[in-house]
C-alpha positions, 0 to 999 in steps of 0.5 A, spaced: 615 203 132 615 195 133 621 196 138 617 201 141 611 197 142 615 191 145 619 196 150 612 198 152 609 191 153 616 189 157 615 195 161 608 193 163 610 186 164 615 188 169 610 192 172 605 187 173 610 182 176 612 187 181 605 189 182 604 181 183 610 181 188 608 186 192 601 183 193 604 176 195 608 180 200 603 184 203 598 177 203 604 174 207 605 180 212 598 180 213 598 172 215 604 173 219 601 178 223 595 174 224 599 168 226 603 172 231 596 175 234 593 168 234 599 165 238 600 171 243 592 171 244 592 163 246 599 164 250 595 170 254 589 166 254 593 160 257 596 164 262 590 167 264 587 160 265 593 158 269 593 165 274 586 163 275 587 156 277 593 158 282 588 163 285 583 158 286 588 153 289 591 158 294 584 160 296 582 153 297 588 150 301 589 152 308 595 155 311 599 150 315 603 154 320 609 151 325 610 145 321 617 143 319 620 137 315 627 135 313 625 130 307 620 131 301 619 124 297 618 124 290 611 123 291 610 129 294 613 134 289 608 137 285 610 137 278 606 143 276 609 148 281 606 154 281 611 159 278 608 165 281 608 162 288 602 166 291 602 168 298 596 173 298 590 174 293 587 181 292 580 182 290 576 188 287 569 186 286 567 193 283 572 192 277 572 185 277 579 184 279 582 178 282 589 177 282 594 173 286 600 176 289 607 174 290 612 175 296 616 182 297 622 178 296 620 174 290 624 175 283 616 175 280 615 181 285 615 186 279 611 191 276 612 188 269 610 181 271 605 182 277 602 187 281 608 189 285 608 189 292 612 195 295 618 193 300 615 198 305 609 194 305 607 191 312 603 185 312 598 183 317 602 178 320 608 182 321 605 188 326 599 189 329 598 195 324 599 193 317 600 197 311 599 194 304 602 198 298 601 195 291 602 198 284 601 196 277 600 198 270 594 201 267 593 201 259 592 195 255 597 190 256 596 183 259 600 186 265 595 192 266 592 189 272 590 196 275 587 199 268 580 200 271 582 203 278 580 210 276 573 207 276 573 206 283 569 210 288 569 212 295 566 206 299 568 201 294 571 195 298 577 191 297 579 184 299 585 181 301 586 174 302 592 172 307 593 166 311 586 164 312 584 171 313 579 175 309 581 183 310 575 187 307 578 195 306 573 200 305 576 206 300 576 213 303 580 217 299 582 217 292 588 222 290 591 224 283 598 226 284 604 228 279 608 222 277 615 224 279 617 217 281 616 218 288 610 218 292 610 220 299 605 216 303 603 217 310 602 211 315 596 212 319 594 209 326 590 204 323 591 198 318 590 200 311 591 198 303 594 203 298 593 202 291 597 206 285 597 206 278 598 211 272 593 215 269 592 214 262 598 218 258 598 223 263 604 225 267 599 223 273 598 217 278 592 215 281 593 213 289 587 210 292 587 209 300 582 204 303 582 202 311 581 196 314 573 195 315 573 187 318 577 181 318 574 174 318 576 167 316 575 165 308 
């Protein structure tokens, strides 16, 4: 009987130790997860602040055309070079979106990094009739810049800032199409902008069409 009681005590002590170890592991996992969350949150907060700074700098600096130089002194080099190197800014007031855009040929012109400018885009200085085509993720990730695109309505405005000019577009059509990997867009006889994103977890895409309403300096 005495041996049995000692066995029970040892078994209970072992269970208690295992329980304590599990609690410690659980607490450590929670702390690690919390730390990762804080690090990611601060990283994306800093990234958002930097993106906003780049946009503000882009909008505040005039574009100087037809100026050539062969030399750049060390004093003229900005050590805080803009990683994204924005060439334009997209603004949609109705969904509180303001985001810089990179050149079509830039390695950062990637839907997993920025709003993607499709190669078929014709910018305002490339032809008398321009066709701007932009795509971005929906969802909840940091790069889901078009997550609120479904909230837009007919006649909402889209602003495109490019080379000292502000182009104002008015939405005239909103479509839902099957997500097949290809979207056939017919070019119109007027300058326009097209926005594309996925619709939630459905195999659908939202396509928003807007036509140029006016142009002015900013």
